[in-house]
N, C-alpha and C positions, 0 to 999 in steps of 0.2 A: 573214305567217301566212294560210293559206287560211281563208276565212270558212266557218263551219259554221252551217247554218240548222236550227233546231229546229222543224220543221214540226208543226203540230197534225194528226196522223193518227190517226183512231180506228178500231180494227179492226172490220171488219164481221162478224168471227167471234165477237165477244163475245156471251155469252148475255144475253138481255133478260128472262129469267124471274125478275125480282126484284120481290117484292111491294111495293106502294106504301108500306106501313107501314115497310118497311126503309129507305126513302129519305126522310130528313128534309129538308124544304125550309128555306132560311134565313128567319129572321124578316123580314118586310117585303120578301120577294122580289118582283121585278117580273114582269109577264107577258111582257115582251119587253125586249131590251137591244140597242142598236146598238153594234157593235164599233168601238173607237177605236184609232187608232195608238198603240202603246205598251202595249196590253193583252197579257195572257198568258192561257194556258189556266187557270192557277190563279186569276187575277183574275176571269175570267168565271165559273168554277165556283163561286167563293166568293160571287158575287152571287146565285146561285140556290140553292145547296145548303149545308146545315150542314156536311157532310163533302165538301169539294171533290174529293177523290181518287175519289169515286164517279161522276164525270162520265161515263166510258165506259159505266157500267151503265145509264144512262137516255138515251143518245144514240139518236136515231131517224133513220134514213136518209130523206132527203127526195128522192124520185124526180125532182122537178122540177129538181134541181141536178145538173149533169153530174158534178162531183166534190165531194161534200158533206164530204170528209175534210179539205179545206183551207179555212180561214177567213181572211177579209180584213177590213181596216177598212171600215166602211160596211155590212157584212152585218148582218142582224137575227137574233138568237137568240131563239126563242120557246119558252115553256113551254106544252106541250099535254098532254092526257091521252089515252092509247090504252088502251082496255079498263080504264079506271079507274086506270091507272098513269101517273105523271108521265114525260114524255119531253121532250127538248130537240131542237129542229130549227133548221135554218139557212135563211134566205131571203136570196138574193143581193141585193146593192145594186142599185138601179135603174140605176146607171152601168154595170153589167155585163150588163144585159138589154136586149132590144128587143121591141116589140109586133109580132106578125105580122098579116097582113091579116084573119085570122079572129078577132082579138082575143086570141089566146093569147099568153102571155109565154114567150119562149125565150131561153136564154143566148146572148149574142153570141159569135161564133166568133173575134173579134179576139184577137190575141196580146198578152199583157201582158208587156212587156219586163222588168219588175221583179217578176215573179210571186213568186219565192222570197224576195226581200228583203222583200216586204210580207205574207207569210204570218204569222199570229199564232203566236208560239212557245208551247211548253208552259210553260216557266219562263224567267226573265230570262237571256238568252244572255250578256250582258256579265259576269254574275257568275261564270260557270263556264267560259267558253271556254278560258282558259289552262290550266285544270285538266284539260280533256279531252285536251290535246295535249302540254303542256309539263311535266307532273309525273308522277313514277313513285314507287312504293314498292318498294324493293329489299331483298334480304336481305344480311347481312354477307358471305356467301360470294360473291354476285354482284358486290359492290363490290370485295372483296379480290382476286378472280380476274380482274377487268377490266384491260385495258391502261391505262396512266397516262401523263400528259404529263411528259416529262423535260426538255424545253427548247423554247424558241421559236427562230425563225429569227434568226440573228445574236445569239444568247444572250439574247433578250428573255425576261423573266419574266412579262410580261402580254401577251396576244394579243387581237386583235379581227378584224373582218371583213377577209377577204382575206389575212390573215397565214398563214405556214406554221409548223407545229410538229412536233416529233418525239415520238413516243409509244413506249413499250416494253411488250411483252406477247406473248401468244399470238395469232397471226394465222391459225391453221390453218383457221378457219371461213370465211375468204375473203369476208367482208362488205366491200362498198365504202363504205358510208355508216355513220357512227357518230355518236351523240349525245354531246355533252360534258356530263358531270354532275359535280356536287360533292355530297359526302355531307352531309346535314343531320342533324337531330336524330332520335333513335330514338323509335319509337312503342312505349310500354310499357303492357301490360295492367295496369290498377290492381287487378284481381282476383287475379292470381297472379304479377305481375312478369315475365311472359313478354315477350320482345322480339318484337314483331309485324312489324317491318320498319323501314327507314330512309327518311326523306324525301329525295328526290333531285330537284332542279330542273334542267331542261335549260338549259345555258348557250349552246349553239349546235349547229351541225351541221358535221361534218368529212368530207372526202372523201379516202380513201387514195390517194396518188399512187405510192408506191414502198415496197416492204418489203425490207430488208436484214437478214438474220438475224432478230433480235427487235425491230428498230427500224423504225417506219413513218413516212415523211414524209407529213404530212397537211396539206391545205389547209382552212382554216377558212372555209367558204363562207357561213356565217351565224353571227352572234354576237348573242345576246340581251343578254349582259353579258360582261365581260372574262373570259377564260380564263387560268388560272394553272398553274404547274408543280404536279403532284400531282393535278390533276383527272382524272377517269376517262372512258374511252371505252366506251360501251355500244352494241351493235348497235341500229339503229333498229327499232322495233316493227313487225311485220307484223300489224296488227290493224285491224279495222273500227271506226272511231270511232262510238259510239252517238250518233245525232242525233235520235232520236225516243223519247219517254218515255211510257209508259202508267202513270199513277198507279194504285197498287194497294196493298192491305194486304199486309204481309210474312208470312212463315211464322208460323203460329199459335204463340203462346207465346214468340216471339223477343224477347229483351231485351238491352240493352247499355248502353254509356256513351259520352259524348263525351269523347275523350281529347286533342284538340288543336283549336285554331282557326287556320286557315291565315293569318289576318292577323297572327298573332303575339301576340295579346292573350288574356287569360283570359276576359273577358266575351264573350257571344255576342249578336249582334243580327240583325235581319232581313237576308237575302241574304248573310250570312256563309257561307263554306264551312268545314265542320268535318270532322274525322276521327272515326270511331267504331271501337270495338274488336271489330267483327264484319265478316266478309267472306265470300268464296265458301265457305270452310270451314264456315261456319254457315248456308249457303244464302241469304245476302243477295243480292238481285237489283236491277238498275237499275230505277227506278220505285217501289221500296218506299217507302211513306210511314210515318213514325214520329211518334208524339206524344212530346214532350220534357217530362220532369217535373223541376222544380227540386228538388234534394236538400234534404230538411228539415234544419233545424239540430239539433245536439245540445245540449240544455240540462239544467240540473240542477234537479230538483224541490226547491223550498225546504222542503217539509214532510217529505219522506222522504230527502232528500239523495242520491237516485238520479240517475244520468245517463241521460236518456231521449232517444230520437230522434223528432223531429216527423215527421209523414207528408210525403211528397213532394207537390208541387202542380203541376198541369199548367201549362206555361208557353209552349208553342209547338209548331210542326209543322215537319218536315223531309222532304225527298225525296232518296233515294239516286240519284246520277247516274253514279258510277263505282265499280267494285268491284275489289279485289285479293284475294289469298289470305286474309289475316287481318284486313284493315282495309277500310274503304270511305269514299268522299267523299260528303257530304250537303250540300244547300243548305237553309238556314233559310228557309222560305216564310212563316212566321207567328210573331210574337213577341208574346205577350200580357203577359208580364212578363220581368224580367231572367233570363238564363240564364248558365251558366258551365261551364267544363271540369269533368268528372266528373258532370255531371247525367245522369239516366237517360233511356234511350229505350225505348219500349214500343209494342205494337200501338196504332193510333189508336182 
């Protein structure tokens, strides 16, 4: 799998007209922080700010740094004030600078062979990498209309790397490469029972070798797991994988629920990937940050015998990193108490 780097890139076009009182600093925030290997944008932001997703709002471009949009271990993040408003700046590590004859400090022009590998990511890459490339949410029609495996070479029913298989279907679109997928569980909206799509995990990659009528001989050039008769062939996606995230507040008033945890459990913990019942249809975007509220329990008032609903309590934070038409994937970045499927999401 090709490695994807989530570079910390802060847009220079963001407006900085945010009043100081709107940016709440974290209790006991430091005046400066040295970036360590393993840090993320969220970690660093959380060190300085009460609301970490507001990092881009107070970023201040440091003209002494050739490319202030990339942060590396050893760099120093400083909290300064510009016109009375808090700003965060970056100072390059001494290992990346040299002193000129006139005493000024200048960036060293030497090439860093591991530049991209050492850039501080926005969120933990390991937690989401497979969900950026190997997972899809498909409709029933997409699955039912897709070609399907009818046999393996020499009548094999299970296929792996380098094996050949035969698939039946409509090949008129003339794609050469197909992902092999197996239908998973349906995502159902708890609000109205609408089927929002079906989980589909990529099993491998197939290359069409020859088509005879509606049968295609296919080479399984890569297999993440075994392929079986009945699995579906879906044309590979021609899309740009989002690798840079700008934490931000979602559309005003947008609410929803967690409807699934990708690890297969009901309880939710930090760095779990979850599915929410909102997507592009509801204007959810990559980078949207939501607060998670644990659903209050329903209890019976012993004096009136009424069944009452206790209020929901804030329990964590999540960021959207991939969107589909009716659902989205989110990463749990903070968990202050236990969370579970059907908990609510709201503006932070």
